[in-house]
C-alpha positions as CSV (number, residue, x, y, z in Angstrom):
1,M,162.3,137.1,83.8
2,S,163.3,136.2,80.1
3,A,162.8,132.9,78.4
4,I,166.1,130.8,78.1
5,F,166.4,128.4,75.2
6,T,168.2,125.2,75.4
7,E,168.4,121.9,73.2
8,S,167.2,118.4,74.6
9,T,169.2,115.3,74.8
10,H,167.9,114.5,71.3
11,G,168.7,117.8,70.1
12,K,165.5,119.6,70.3
13,R,164.7,122.8,71.1
14,Q,163.1,123.7,74.5
15,L,162.3,126.8,76.6
16,C,163.2,127.3,80.2
17,Y,161.1,129.7,81.7
18,L,160.3,130.5,85.6
19,G,161.9,126.7,86.4
20,Y,160.0,124.7,83.9
21,R,160.9,123.1,80.7
22,Y,158.7,123.4,77.7
23,S,159.1,121.5,74.3
24,L,158.5,123.2,71.1
25,K,155.2,122.3,69.4
26,R,154.8,124.5,66.6
27,K,156.1,128.1,64.8
28,N,153.6,130.6,64.4
29,Q,153.6,132.7,60.9
30,N,154.1,136.0,63.3
31,G,157.3,134.9,64.4
32,S,155.7,133.3,67.9
33,E,156.6,129.9,69.0
34,Y,154.0,127.5,70.8
35,W,155.2,125.1,73.6
36,I,153.9,122.5,75.9
37,C,155.4,121.7,79.1
38,V,157.5,118.4,79.1
39,K,156.0,117.1,82.6
40,C,152.2,118.5,81.7
41,Q,149.9,119.9,79.2
42,T,150.4,123.4,80.4
43,T,151.1,125.6,77.4
44,A,153.0,128.5,76.4
45,T,153.7,131.2,73.8
46,S,157.0,132.7,73.4
47,Y,157.5,136.4,71.0
48,L,160.3,137.8,69.4
49,D,160.9,140.0,72.4
50,L,161.6,136.6,74.7
51,S,158.1,137.5,76.3
52,V,156.4,134.5,77.5
53,I,152.7,134.0,78.1
54,V,151.7,130.6,80.1
55,R,148.1,129.5,79.4
56,E,147.4,127.4,82.2
57,D,148.6,126.4,85.8
58,H,151.4,123.5,85.9
59,T,150.1,120.3,87.5
60,H,153.7,120.0,89.4
61,L,156.2,122.3,91.3
62,P,158.9,124.3,89.5
63,D,162.2,122.4,89.0
64,E,165.5,124.4,88.5
65,T,167.7,121.6,88.7
66,D,166.2,120.0,85.8
67,K,167.6,122.6,83.8
68,E,171.1,121.8,85.2
69,V,171.0,118.3,84.7
70,L,170.4,119.0,80.9
71,E,173.1,121.0,80.6
72,M,175.5,118.6,82.4
73,R,174.1,116.0,79.9
74,Q,174.8,118.3,77.0
75,N,178.2,118.7,78.4
76,L,178.7,115.1,78.9
77,K,177.6,114.4,75.6
78,R,179.7,117.1,73.8
79,K,182.7,115.8,75.6
80,A,182.1,112.2,74.8
81,I,182.0,113.4,70.8
82,E,185.1,115.6,71.0
83,E,187.5,113.8,73.6
84,S,189.7,110.8,72.1
85,S,190.4,109.6,75.5
86,P,189.4,106.2,76.8
87,I,186.0,105.8,78.3
88,D,187.4,104.8,81.9
89,L,189.6,108.0,81.7
90,F,186.8,110.1,80.9
91,W,185.0,109.7,83.9
92,F,187.6,110.1,86.4
93,I,187.8,113.7,85.2
94,Y,184.8,114.8,86.3
């Protein structure tokens, strides 16, 4: 399975891989990126070919809905910025 890169609700890059979400910790000189799980201290490294190596076992189960919720929040945030209709009407559209 390949890595999927998203953006957090605060605009930070995140990695979604095998049902887990990671926040970017640092970029390495060789082009790889070092990530840390958003729910535990498990780390992963992603490479330019989109391969990922996870260093430890997670202390929680994977959560595919976590990524879906993040995508919904991003869409709502984008719509709120783009839409000029009143907020009351905005919520009834969805």
